[in-house]
C-alpha positions in Angstrom: 52.6 106.1 -39.8 49.2 105.1 -39.9 49.0 101.3 -40.8 46.1 99.3 -42.2 45.5 97.5 -38.8 46.5 100.4 -36.4 44.5 100.3 -33.4 43.6 96.6 -33.6 45.2 94.8 -30.6 46.1 91.1 -30.4 46.5 88.7 -27.5 48.5 86.2 -29.6 48.6 82.8 -27.4 49.9 80.9 -30.3 53.0 78.8 -30.8 54.9 76.9 -33.5 54.1 77.8 -36.9 50.5 78.2 -38.0 49.4 80.9 -35.6 52.5 82.6 -35.4 52.5 83.1 -39.4 48.9 84.5 -38.9 50.0 87.0 -36.0 52.8 88.3 -37.7 51.2 89.2 -40.8 49.1 90.9 -39.0 51.6 92.5 -36.8 53.4 93.6 -40.3 49.7 95.3 -41.2 50.0 97.1 -38.0 48.1 95.9 -35.5 49.7 95.4 -31.8 50.5 91.9 -31.3 51.2 90.9 -27.8 52.6 87.4 -27.6 51.3 85.9 -24.6 53.9 83.4 -23.5 54.6 81.0 -20.6 57.7 81.5 -18.5 59.1 79.0 -20.3 58.4 80.6 -23.7 57.3 79.4 -27.0 59.0 75.8 -27.8 60.4 77.3 -30.9 62.7 79.5 -29.3 64.7 76.2 -28.4 63.9 74.4 -31.5 66.5 73.7 -34.2 68.9 76.4 -32.5 72.0 77.4 -34.8 73.2 79.9 -32.4 74.3 78.8 -28.6 72.0 80.8 -26.2 69.9 82.6 -28.8 66.4 82.4 -30.2 66.3 80.0 -33.1 65.6 80.8 -36.6 62.2 78.9 -36.5 61.0 81.3 -34.0 62.8 84.7 -35.1 61.0 84.3 -38.6 57.9 83.7 -37.4 57.5 86.3 -34.7 58.7 89.9 -36.0 56.9 93.1 -35.1 55.6 91.8 -32.0 55.7 92.5 -28.0 56.3 89.5 -25.6 55.0 89.0 -22.5 55.4 86.3 -20.1 52.3 85.1 -17.6 51.9 82.1 -15.6 48.7 80.6 -16.2 49.0 78.2 -13.7 49.2 81.0 -11.1 45.6 82.6 -10.0 47.7 85.9 -10.1 48.6 85.2 -13.6 45.3 84.8 -14.9 44.1 87.9 -13.3 46.7 89.6 -15.6 45.2 87.4 -18.5 41.7 88.5 -17.8 42.9 92.2 -17.4 44.3 91.7 -21.0 41.2 90.2 -22.5 39.4 93.3 -21.4 41.8 95.5 -23.5 42.1 93.5 -26.6 40.3 92.9 -29.7 41.4 89.5 -30.8 42.6 86.6 -28.5 44.3 83.8 -30.7 45.1 80.3 -29.5 46.2 76.9 -31.1 46.2 74.6 -28.1 45.6 71.1 -28.2 41.6 70.4 -28.0 40.3 71.5 -24.3 43.4 73.0 -23.2 41.9 76.8 -22.8 38.6 75.2 -21.5 40.7 73.4 -18.5 42.1 76.8 -17.7 38.9 78.0 -17.0 38.4 80.2 -20.4 35.9 78.6 -22.6 34.5 80.8 -25.5 31.4 81.5 -23.3 33.5 82.9 -20.5 35.8 85.2 -22.8 32.6 86.2 -24.5 31.6 87.3 -20.8 34.5 89.0 -19.9 34.8 90.9 -23.3 31.6 90.7 -25.6 33.4 92.7 -28.2 36.5 90.3 -28.4 37.4 87.8 -31.4 38.3 84.4 -30.0 40.2 82.6 -32.9 41.1 79.1 -32.7 43.5 76.8 -34.9 42.9 73.3 -34.2 44.1 70.4 -36.5 40.4 69.0 -37.3 38.2 71.3 -35.8 36.2 71.1 -32.4 33.6 68.8 -34.4 33.6 65.5 -36.2 35.4 62.0 -35.5 38.9 63.5 -35.6 38.2 66.4 -33.3 40.6 65.2 -30.5 43.5 64.1 -32.5 46.7 66.2 -32.9 48.0 67.3 -36.3 51.1 68.6 -37.6 52.3 70.0 -40.8 52.7 66.6 -42.5 49.5 65.1 -41.2 47.4 67.7 -42.3 49.0 67.3 -45.8 48.3 63.6 -45.5 44.6 63.9 -44.5 43.9 66.9 -46.6 44.6 65.2 -50.0 47.7 66.9 -50.8 50.0 63.9 -50.1 48.0 61.6 -52.1 48.2 64.1 -55.3 51.8 64.9 -54.9 54.9 62.8 -56.6 54.7 60.4 -59.1 52.5 57.2 -59.4 55.4 54.9 -59.5 56.6 56.3 -56.0 55.3 57.0 -52.6 53.1 60.2 -51.8 55.2 63.0 -51.0 54.9 65.9 -48.7 55.2 69.7 -50.4 57.9 71.6 -49.6 55.5 74.7 -48.9 54.3 74.8 -45.5 50.4 74.2 -46.7 49.6 72.8 -43.4 51.1 75.4 -40.9 51.6 78.5 -42.7 48.7 77.9 -45.1 46.5 77.5 -42.1 47.7 80.7 -40.9 46.9 82.6 -44.1 43.0 81.2 -43.8 43.4 82.4 -40.0 43.9 85.9 -40.7 41.0 85.9 -43.3 38.7 84.5 -40.8 39.9 87.2 -38.0 39.5 90.0 -40.3 36.2 88.9 -41.3 35.0 88.7 -37.7 36.7 92.0 -37.0 34.7 93.7 -39.9 31.4 92.0 -38.7 32.1 93.4 -35.4 32.1 97.2 -36.8 28.5 96.5 -37.7 27.1 94.7 -34.7 29.4 95.6 -32.1 29.7 91.8 -31.1 32.8 89.4 -31.4 32.7 85.8 -32.3 34.4 82.6 -32.3 36.7 81.8 -35.4 37.6 78.2 -36.1 40.1 77.2 -38.6 41.3 73.6 -38.8 44.6 72.5 -40.6 43.0 69.6 -42.7 39.9 71.9 -43.6 42.7 74.4 -44.9 44.5 71.8 -47.1 41.7 70.9 -48.6 40.7 74.0 -49.5 44.3 74.4 -51.2 43.8 71.0 -52.9 40.3 72.1 -54.7 41.6 71.6 -58.2 42.4 67.9 -57.3 38.7 67.7 -55.9 37.8 69.1 -59.4 39.9 66.4 -61.2 38.2 63.8 -58.9 34.8 64.5 -60.0 35.8 64.6 -63.8 37.3 61.0 -63.3 33.8 59.6 -63.5 33.4 61.0 -67.0 36.3 59.8 -68.3 40.4 60.0 -68.6 42.0 63.0 -67.6 43.6 63.8 -71.2 45.9 66.7 -69.8 47.8 64.0 -67.4 50.9 62.6 -68.7 49.9 59.0 -67.2 47.3 56.9 -67.7 44.0 57.8 -65.8 41.3 55.4 -67.5 39.1 53.6 -64.7 40.8 55.4 -61.6 38.9 56.4 -58.4 41.4 58.8 -57.0 43.0 61.9 -58.5 46.3 60.6 -59.3 49.8 61.9 -58.2 50.6 64.3 -61.3 54.2 64.5 -61.3 55.1 68.0 -62.6 51.9 68.3 -64.9 50.6 71.8 -64.7 47.3 70.7 -63.4 45.3 72.9 -65.8 44.0 72.6 -69.6 47.5 73.6 -70.9 50.6 71.2 -70.7 53.2 71.8 -68.3 56.6 70.2 -67.2 59.9 70.7 -65.9 62.7 70.1 -68.3 66.3 69.4 -67.4 68.9 72.2 -68.7 72.7 72.2 -68.6 74.9 71.8 -66.4 72.3 68.9 -65.0 72.8 70.0 -61.3 69.8 69.0 -58.9 68.0 72.5 -59.5 69.2 73.0 -63.2 65.4 72.8 -64.6 63.1 75.2 -66.2 59.1 74.8 -65.8 57.5 75.5 -68.9 53.8 75.8 -69.8 53.0 74.9 -73.6 49.8 77.2 -74.2 48.2 76.5 -77.3 48.8 80.2 -78.4 52.7 79.8 -78.2 53.0 76.3 -79.8 53.7 77.6 -83.1 56.5 80.1 -82.0 58.1 77.6 -79.7 58.1 74.6 -82.1 59.9 76.9 -84.7 62.2 78.3 -81.9 62.9 74.8 -80.8 62.9 72.3 -84.1 62.2 74.8 -87.1 59.6 74.7 -89.7 59.6 70.5 -89.4 58.6 70.7 -85.9 56.0 73.4 -86.5 54.6 71.3 -89.5 54.9 68.0 -87.2 51.0 66.3 -87.3 51.8 64.7 -84.0 51.7 68.1 -82.3 49.2 69.8 -84.7 46.3 70.5 -82.1 46.3 70.3 -78.3 44.4 67.3 -78.4 47.3 65.6 -80.3 50.2 67.3 -78.1 48.4 65.6 -75.1 48.1 62.3 -76.6 52.1 63.0 -78.1 53.5 64.7 -74.8 56.1 62.3 -73.8 57.5 62.8 -77.4 57.1 66.7 -77.1 59.0 67.0 -73.9 61.9 64.9 -75.1 62.4 67.3 -77.9 62.1 70.2 -75.6 64.4 68.7 -73.4 66.9 67.8 -76.1 66.8 71.6 -76.8 67.2 72.6 -73.4 70.1 70.6 -72.7 72.0 73.2 -74.6 71.1 76.0 -72.3 71.3 77.0 -68.8 68.1 77.2 -67.2 68.6 81.1 -67.2 69.4 81.1 -70.7 66.6 79.0 -71.7 64.3 81.4 -69.6 65.1 84.2 -71.9 64.8 82.9 -75.1 61.5 81.5 -73.9 60.4 84.9 -72.6 61.0 86.5 -75.9 58.1 84.4 -77.4 55.8 84.8 -74.6 56.0 81.2 -73.4 55.4 81.0 -69.7 58.4 79.6 -67.8 60.4 80.0 -64.7 63.6 78.3 -63.4 63.7 75.9 -60.5 65.0 78.2 -57.9 66.8 76.7 -55.2 67.1 78.6 -51.7 70.3 80.0 -52.6 69.1 81.3 -55.9 66.4 83.0 -53.8 68.5 84.3 -51.2 70.5 86.0 -54.0 67.9 87.0 -56.5 67.7 90.6 -57.3 63.9 90.5 -58.2 63.2 88.9 -54.4 65.6 91.8 -53.2 64.0 94.4 -54.9 60.7 93.4 -53.8 61.9 93.2 -50.3 61.3 89.4 -49.9 64.4 88.9 -48.4 64.8 91.3 -45.7 68.1 91.6 -43.2 67.4 92.0 -39.6 69.5 92.4 -36.4 69.0 90.5 -33.4 70.6 91.4 -29.8 71.4 87.5 -29.3 72.1 86.0 -32.7 73.3 89.1 -34.7 72.3 89.5 -38.3 70.0 87.1 -40.3 67.6 87.1 -43.1 63.7 86.9 -43.0 61.3 86.4 -45.6 59.5 89.6 -46.3 56.0 90.8 -46.4 54.0 89.3 -49.5 51.3 92.0 -49.4 52.3 95.0 -50.4 50.2 98.2 -49.4 50.7 101.5 -51.1 49.9 103.8 -48.4 50.8 101.8 -45.5 53.8 99.5 -46.5 55.1 96.9 -43.9 58.2 97.8 -41.7 59.7 94.7 -40.5 61.5 94.5 -37.2 63.1 91.7 -35.2 61.2 89.2 -33.3 61.2 89.7 -29.3 63.3 88.5 -26.5 61.3 86.0 -24.2 59.2 88.6 -21.8 60.9 91.3 -23.0 58.0 94.1 -23.0 56.3 92.4 -19.9 56.4 95.4 -17.8 55.9 97.8 -20.8 52.8 96.2 -21.4 51.5 96.5 -17.8 52.2 99.7 -17.6 51.0 101.1 -21.4 48.0 98.9 -21.9 46.8 98.0 -18.4 47.9 101.2 -16.9 49.7 99.3 -13.6 51.7 101.3 -11.5 55.5 100.6 -10.6 54.0 99.4 -7.2 51.4 97.0 -9.0 54.0 95.5 -11.2 56.2 94.6 -8.2 53.4 93.1 -6.6 52.5 90.8 -9.4 56.3 89.9 -9.8 56.4 88.9 -5.9 53.5 86.6 -6.5 55.1 85.0 -9.3 52.6 86.1 -11.9 55.5 86.1 -14.5 57.8 83.4 -13.8 57.9 79.5 -13.0 57.9 80.2 -9.4 55.2 78.3 -7.4 52.1 80.6 -6.5 52.3 83.1 -3.8 48.8 84.2 -3.6 48.4 84.9 0.1 51.5 87.1 -0.3 50.0 88.8 -3.0 46.8 89.8 -1.3 48.7 90.8 1.6 50.7 92.9 -0.5 47.5 94.5 -2.2 45.9 95.0 1.0 49.0 96.9 2.4 48.9 99.1 -0.4 
């Protein structure tokens, strides 16, 4: 089947999470993604391993639909293979530490000379400019420095990281957008360009409503927040407040286990119906809650009354009750809930795959649904599984040429055998 990105070939040098998130999405959209690995492989193949001698779920869940080639970039012959692949690819992706690709001899200028039409896409913790440019970043570091941690949690507790991987996977989403924009630009100009996405920048973009509130603070308190904000300089940690003009909170349901909560948004348009269902005519006519301004002022008491009502129902029962009167709400769903959720399975957001080393396992599915080219999810590749296939199909190498490159150590950890390589080539 023709896919949205059919015909696009990506040389994916990224590792761990941010880059592989992006390249996996593009592979699901139909791009030919060649995972370019050192002979030791992506470090996550062995991290948090749960099946002996098998690639970890960390790796498997981020590298579906890709082909793997191993190349030793410390070997001059391996570099020749890399150069040959650059000439055949539309995009090369990397998320090495600052300066690593340059030290290997492949600056953006050099890569652009080799293939003027290629897009070089780079993820860095803080970008290539600014005082933080040489610092290393990880998921939680990006959340800390991008504004997420300072605004997550409750004000009487420490700042918290969010469970969503906004530093890594969030950066990966921005990465895809940048790459697709550069490819679209190339269609018009014929020229490739350098795409850079920084983890800190991406987190800041995802925290934009917090910067909205930061500026509002200079003009007075934030009435929708459940805690006092008068005189604050920083946007506070907002707990479970909705973050918008409407009031929102997670209310505890029976039987009271850690995830027995329903998140409820009390829109102005639904208050009358909600009040009548929870407390009858008395609550609907209660002057403390007559307007949204009064409900904001008295929201602690409002949430107490709603929680008292919720204590008689499970989160699923309460969701049905509130949906009947058009109240926006959703149960707090744990990973166990979602792994077995009928809606998630129907939407193919939980997909079962089979792996030759680890057997059956489940992956999160493709969140972008295209009507004419739906994603077909395939397992992640074994280390170097497609090395010879790529050399023959993409680069057009003969069996003899592949054998010569192997002898020279282009694909293994063995010391370079450059003299032997040239001798073999001269011998034909």
